[in-house]
Wavefront OBJ file of the C-alpha trace (Angstrom):
o trace
v 0.000 0.000 0.000
v 1.010 3.588 -0.526
v 1.313 6.374 2.004
v -2.250 7.653 1.507
v -3.719 4.179 2.056
v -1.459 3.634 5.066
v -2.635 6.909 6.563
v -6.260 5.940 6.103
v -5.627 2.615 7.824
v -3.796 4.192 10.774
v -6.513 6.815 11.195
v -9.100 4.045 11.291
v -7.087 2.197 13.944
v -6.895 5.357 16.062
v -10.594 6.103 15.638
v -11.535 2.516 16.513
v -9.446 2.704 19.702
v -11.076 6.015 20.637
v -14.516 4.431 20.266
v -13.518 1.278 22.164
v -12.388 3.421 25.086
v -15.587 5.485 24.994
v -13.711 8.682 24.345
v -14.942 11.608 22.268
v -14.497 11.435 18.508
v -11.325 13.273 17.554
v -9.851 12.993 21.034
v -6.551 11.641 19.690
v -4.474 13.428 17.053
v -2.133 11.592 14.704
v 1.445 12.858 14.526
v 3.122 11.432 11.422
v 6.788 10.804 12.255
v 8.539 11.788 9.055
v 12.178 11.713 10.170
v 14.591 10.569 7.427
v 11.725 10.593 4.915
v 12.002 12.651 1.708
v 9.939 15.728 0.964
v 7.937 13.841 -1.642
v 6.620 11.457 1.021
v 5.562 14.356 3.233
v 3.782 16.013 0.324
v 1.878 12.789 -0.431
v 0.796 12.586 3.221
v -0.141 16.273 3.177
v -2.274 15.794 0.081
v -3.984 12.916 1.905
v -4.993 15.332 4.654
v -2.152 14.945 7.160
v -1.023 18.191 8.794
v 1.011 17.225 11.892
v 4.552 16.004 11.227
v 7.192 14.964 13.760
v 10.946 15.229 13.266
v 13.866 14.077 15.420
v 16.835 15.864 13.874
v 17.316 19.618 13.992
v 18.885 20.258 10.597
v 16.381 17.961 8.916
v 13.346 19.763 10.316
v 14.899 23.132 9.436
v 15.455 22.048 5.829
v 11.960 20.591 5.509
v 10.346 23.623 7.099
v 12.105 25.905 4.620
v 11.346 23.695 1.608
v 7.658 23.383 2.457
v 7.082 26.897 3.786
v 4.411 27.427 1.115
v 2.231 24.837 2.873
v 1.078 27.265 5.542
v -0.994 24.841 7.628
v 1.676 22.197 8.218
v 2.442 21.898 11.927
v 6.026 20.879 12.711
v 6.648 18.978 15.953
v 10.183 18.412 17.228
v 10.373 15.094 19.061
v 14.123 14.550 19.389
v 16.721 15.589 21.957
v 17.776 19.252 21.883
v 21.391 20.300 22.274
v 21.953 23.804 23.603
v 23.808 24.890 20.474
v 20.818 23.897 18.300
v 18.046 25.439 20.374
v 17.831 28.625 18.299
v 17.126 26.670 15.111
v 14.406 24.714 16.890
v 12.834 27.862 18.338
v 12.720 29.460 14.898
v 11.446 26.556 12.786
v 8.905 24.438 14.659
v 5.485 24.889 16.195
v 5.855 22.306 18.965
v 8.644 20.802 21.064
v 7.848 17.573 22.889
v 11.214 17.085 24.585
v 11.740 19.860 27.123
v 13.337 18.244 30.168
v 15.488 20.916 31.820
v 15.306 24.582 32.694
v 18.309 25.578 30.572
v 16.709 24.368 27.337
v 13.357 25.917 28.240
v 14.997 29.309 28.850
v 16.894 29.164 25.562
v 13.787 28.221 23.589
v 11.838 31.073 25.156
v 14.585 33.645 24.611
v 15.229 32.518 21.040
v 11.608 32.298 19.907
v 11.053 35.195 17.476
v 8.791 37.736 19.144
v 6.615 38.033 16.052
v 5.783 34.312 16.278
v 3.102 32.831 18.467
v 4.421 31.175 21.641
v 6.185 27.850 21.117
v 4.002 24.962 22.291
v 5.956 22.638 24.556
v 5.520 19.320 26.291
v 7.726 18.224 29.170
v 9.337 14.853 28.527
v 9.005 12.431 31.425
v 11.307 9.422 31.772
v 8.452 7.228 32.900
v 10.467 3.997 33.041
v 13.528 5.496 34.727
v 15.845 4.388 31.920
v 19.373 5.756 32.183
v 19.732 5.881 28.391
v 16.599 7.995 27.851
v 15.992 11.709 28.183
v 13.282 13.101 30.401
v 12.749 14.063 34.011
v 11.336 12.024 36.841
v 7.734 12.467 37.941
v 9.080 13.787 41.250
v 10.806 16.663 39.439
v 7.846 17.433 37.167
v 5.927 19.983 39.302
v 8.910 22.311 39.680
v 9.812 22.209 35.987
v 6.169 22.716 34.983
v 5.978 25.839 37.166
v 9.187 27.126 35.632
v 8.171 26.509 32.010
v 4.674 27.901 32.495
v 6.146 31.254 33.551
v 8.426 31.735 30.540
v 7.105 34.450 28.223
v 7.431 32.831 24.794
v 6.491 29.253 25.641
v 3.060 27.688 26.059
v 3.075 24.639 28.308
v 0.659 22.166 26.725
v 1.343 18.832 28.419
v 3.567 15.793 28.745
v 5.414 13.369 26.498
v 6.887 9.971 27.323
v 8.528 6.996 25.629
v 8.275 4.061 28.057
v 10.472 1.008 27.909
v 8.970 -1.875 25.885
v 6.656 -4.075 27.958
v 5.716 -7.730 27.577
v 1.955 -7.326 27.588
v -0.900 -4.886 27.102
v -1.605 -4.971 30.847
v 1.998 -4.002 31.639
v 1.857 -1.192 29.081
v -1.248 0.148 30.787
v 0.356 -0.110 34.212
v 3.398 1.916 33.139
v 1.166 4.732 31.949
v -0.949 4.966 35.135
v 1.327 7.361 37.062
v 1.851 9.493 33.962
v -1.902 9.930 33.499
v -2.222 10.895 37.177
v 0.518 13.500 36.758
v -1.161 14.824 33.616
v -4.514 15.131 35.372
v -2.823 16.973 38.230
v -1.211 19.414 35.783
v -4.627 20.119 34.286
v -5.867 21.284 37.678
v -2.957 23.725 37.953
v -2.652 25.167 34.445
v -5.434 26.150 32.074
v -3.765 25.219 28.773
v -2.793 21.612 29.516
v -4.453 19.507 26.823
v -1.756 17.256 25.342
v -0.573 13.828 26.451
v 1.879 12.749 23.766
v 2.154 8.991 24.266
v 1.764 5.967 22.060
v 3.665 4.563 19.096
v 3.044 1.560 16.882
v 3.850 -0.982 19.589
v 1.703 0.448 22.381
v -0.917 2.608 20.678
v -3.845 0.652 22.144
v -2.568 1.022 25.705
v -1.754 4.687 25.159
v -5.219 5.572 23.861
v -6.673 3.610 26.781
v -4.452 5.644 29.100
v -5.615 9.061 27.964
v -3.262 9.821 25.067
v -4.274 12.848 23.017
v -1.533 12.430 20.399
v 0.048 9.250 19.036
v 3.340 9.284 17.137
v 3.370 6.899 14.174
v 6.075 6.604 11.525
v 6.749 3.252 9.874
v 3.071 2.277 9.589
v 2.551 5.421 7.494
v 5.773 5.866 5.555
v 7.171 2.335 5.525
v 10.502 1.089 6.842
v 13.495 3.400 6.813
l 1 2 3 4 5 6 7 8 9 10 11 12 13 14 15 16 17 18 19 20 21 22 23 24 25 26 27 28 29 30 31 32 33 34 35 36 37 38 39 40 41 42 43 44 45 46 47 48 49 50 51 52 53 54 55 56 57 58 59 60 61 62 63 64 65 66 67 68 69 70 71 72 73 74 75 76 77 78 79 80 81 82 83 84 85 86 87 88 89 90 91 92 93 94 95 96 97 98 99 100 101 102 103 104 105 106 107 108 109 110 111 112 113 114 115 116 117 118 119 120 121 122 123 124 125 126 127 128 129 130 131 132 133 134 135 136 137 138 139 140 141 142 143 144 145 146 147 148 149 150 151 152 153 154 155 156 157 158 159 160 161 162 163 164 165 166 167 168 169 170 171 172 173 174 175 176 177 178 179 180 181 182 183 184 185 186 187 188 189 190 191 192 193 194 195 196 197 198 199 200 201 202 203 204 205 206 207 208 209 210 211 212 213 214 215 216 217 218 219 220 221 222 223 224 225 226
């Protein structure tokens, strides 16, 4: 199948999961992970109605943003780690950052966001499985960082992102997400703009939608293997 057919199939899977979990229609957005994929593939997905695209590498998202700047309603989401020396490029070329996990990066993104742009939407990345090799903060450190980010002038705190360690079963996937959903619900009581729980990829999409995800990140099922 081609990209357009793949997109239709993934959207159906997401919609079916939303219905199965008795959530509102449209409760979960689809972020198409287009890292390493050529512009032509993104254009095909765009023409099939996709608007949200996720990229992991700074220079790649900058190049794609510039090349497709005529497509005004594309929404670029940065979902990779941010090095301090690349923060300005991120602040200038994307609409969302899902991977804020320390004050230093948050400050740089806020200071380097062009003032004529709308605030940069950000999610705080939580290391939900406590993996040493993964980015993200602990749930214990989340409240302080959320307070800090929410008070920066050119950022808009929108929610949380996580990439849990692979689990053996659906039940274990659900269990891993429980404390994250609790933390997300708590944030919603403290801040008015919290509406995004960026969890769920191909391997755990069902558990993520069942755990309150509002945005799933899908790449290979849409664009094929890298």
